[in-house]
C-alpha positions in Angstrom: 70.7 91.1 99.1 73.7 89.0 100.3 77.3 89.9 99.6 79.5 86.9 98.8 83.3 87.7 99.0 85.2 85.1 96.9 88.5 84.7 98.8 89.5 84.6 102.4 93.1 85.8 102.0 94.4 89.3 102.7 92.4 90.9 99.9 89.2 89.1 101.1 89.7 90.2 104.7 90.2 93.8 103.5 87.1 93.7 101.4 85.1 92.3 104.3 86.1 95.0 106.7 85.5 97.8 104.1 82.1 96.3 103.0 81.1 95.9 106.6 81.9 99.5 107.5 80.1 100.7 104.4 77.0 98.6 105.1 76.3 100.4 108.3 72.7 99.5 109.4 72.6 96.6 106.9 70.5 98.5 104.3 72.6 97.3 101.3 73.4 93.7 102.3 71.4 91.7 104.8 74.4 89.3 105.2 78.1 89.1 104.2 79.6 85.7 103.6 82.9 84.4 102.4 83.4 81.9 99.5 86.5 79.7 99.6 87.0 76.3 98.0 90.1 75.3 99.9 90.0 76.3 103.6 88.6 74.1 106.2 87.6 77.0 108.4 83.9 77.7 108.6 83.9 81.3 109.8 86.0 84.4 109.6 85.3 87.9 111.1 82.0 86.6 112.2 80.9 85.7 108.7 80.2 82.2 107.4 82.7 80.5 105.0 81.3 78.2 102.4 82.5 76.6 99.1 81.2 78.0 95.8 79.3 74.7 95.3 77.5 75.1 98.6 76.7 78.8 97.8 75.3 77.9 94.4 73.0 75.3 96.0 71.9 77.7 98.8 71.4 80.9 96.9 69.5 81.8 93.8 70.5 84.5 91.3 69.0 87.7 92.5 69.5 86.8 96.2 73.3 87.3 96.3 76.0 89.4 94.5 79.6 88.5 94.4 82.9 90.3 94.5 86.2 88.5 93.6 88.8 89.2 96.3 92.0 87.7 95.1 95.0 89.6 93.8 96.2 87.2 91.0 94.7 88.5 87.7 94.4 85.0 86.2 92.7 83.7 89.3 90.4 86.8 89.3 89.3 85.9 85.8 88.8 82.2 86.6 86.6 82.9 89.6 84.7 85.6 87.8 83.8 83.3 85.0 82.8 80.5 87.4 80.3 82.8 89.1 79.0 84.3 85.9 78.4 80.9 84.4 76.0 80.1 87.2 74.0 83.3 86.4 75.0 85.2 89.5 75.6 89.0 89.4 78.5 91.1 90.8 78.7 93.9 93.2 80.3 97.1 92.1 81.7 98.8 95.3 83.2 102.2 95.7 84.5 103.4 99.0 82.9 106.7 100.1 86.2 108.4 100.3 87.1 107.6 96.7 86.1 109.9 93.8 84.7 108.4 90.7 83.8 111.0 88.0 80.2 111.0 86.9 81.4 110.4 83.3 83.5 107.4 84.2 82.2 103.9 83.5 82.6 101.0 85.9 81.9 97.4 85.0 80.5 94.6 87.0 82.4 93.5 90.1 84.7 96.6 90.2 86.1 97.5 93.6 87.6 100.9 94.3 89.3 101.4 97.7 89.9 104.4 99.9 91.1 107.8 98.6 91.4 106.7 95.0 90.5 108.9 92.0 88.9 107.6 88.8 88.8 110.6 86.5 86.7 111.9 83.6 85.6 109.4 81.0 87.8 106.6 82.4 86.6 103.1 81.9 87.2 100.2 84.3 86.1 97.0 82.8 84.5 94.0 84.7 86.3 92.7 87.8 88.9 95.4 88.0 90.3 96.0 91.5 91.7 99.5 92.4 93.6 99.6 95.7 93.9 102.7 97.9 95.3 106.1 96.9 95.4 105.4 93.2 94.9 107.9 90.4 93.3 106.7 87.2 93.6 109.6 84.8 91.1 111.0 82.3 90.1 108.7 79.4 92.1 105.8 80.9 90.9 102.3 80.0 91.7 99.4 82.3 91.0 96.0 81.0 89.0 93.3 82.7 90.4 91.3 85.7 93.3 93.7 86.2 94.6 94.9 89.6 96.0 98.3 90.3 98.0 98.4 93.5 98.2 101.2 96.1 99.6 104.7 95.2 99.8 103.8 91.5 99.3 106.7 88.9 98.0 106.0 85.4 98.2 109.2 83.3 95.5 110.3 80.9 94.5 108.4 77.7 96.5 105.3 78.7 95.1 101.9 77.8 95.8 98.9 80.2 95.1 95.5 78.8 93.3 92.6 80.5 94.7 90.6 83.5 97.4 93.2 84.1 98.9 93.8 87.6 100.4 97.2 88.4 102.5 97.0 91.6 102.6 99.5 94.5 103.7 103.1 93.4 103.9 102.1 89.7 103.5 105.0 87.2 102.3 104.8 83.6 102.8 107.6 81.2 100.1 109.3 79.2 98.8 107.7 76.0 100.6 104.4 76.8 99.0 101.3 75.2 99.7 98.3 77.4 99.0 94.7 76.2 97.4 91.9 78.2 98.9 90.0 81.1 101.5 92.7 81.8 103.1 92.9 85.3 104.5 96.3 86.3 106.8 95.9 89.3 106.4 98.1 92.4 107.9 101.6 91.8 108.4 101.0 88.0 107.9 103.9 85.7 106.6 103.1 82.3 107.8 105.7 79.8 107.2 104.1 76.5 104.0 104.5 74.5 103.7 100.8 73.7 104.2 97.9 76.1 103.8 94.4 74.6 101.7 91.7 76.1 103.1 89.2 78.7 106.1 91.2 79.9 107.4 92.2 83.3 108.2 95.9 83.5 111.0 96.7 86.0 112.8 99.9 86.9 112.8 103.6 86.1 112.6 104.0 83.2 111.0 100.5 82.9 112.8 97.7 81.0 110.9 94.7 79.8 111.4 91.0 80.5 109.3 88.3 78.7 107.1 86.4 81.1 106.8 82.6 80.8 103.5 81.2 79.7 101.3 80.4 82.7 103.5 82.4 85.1 101.8 84.1 88.0 102.4 87.4 89.8 102.5 85.6 93.2 104.4 82.3 93.0 
């Protein structure tokens, strides 16, 4: 099996180094490649870079599995759907130092980095990215294509919608229900039980600002 990392930015480089260290003697992946539709570079960290079109022509479903390695939730969804439409599968990768409870459920393409905890009966939907040193409490549900940044704590029974971005050291209270496309700024503390879709949460306790349609986390 070949691992295709979709993205050559900071997240992609991090994923490559983690996957390479986990791969050890090459028993999980015979090769690791990068997918990037923009760069003109042809290699990075000793791995080949190719466009998705080239990859789809070279590899057949069953020969390669993908992981989306970009931070922008909307872009994560776009790339995930592009890969899925061609019939390719996704790698679910958990760093050995992370703890994922046996009762937790992880979807396709989930990536969990170092020292993070995914507790009892938590659900991470497809294409969720968990950065290092996060705590996802018991019975938490994280919607597809969301990114949880480093040192973030989501307390028990919280529900995080799709395409959400939780910044570094954000905290979410127990039993919070968060809508889709929410951005929680770094260090923000969400104390309310309901957070509407398409808002930016800032401060401690968090206050909410309506996000513009089509706005991105990284602009």
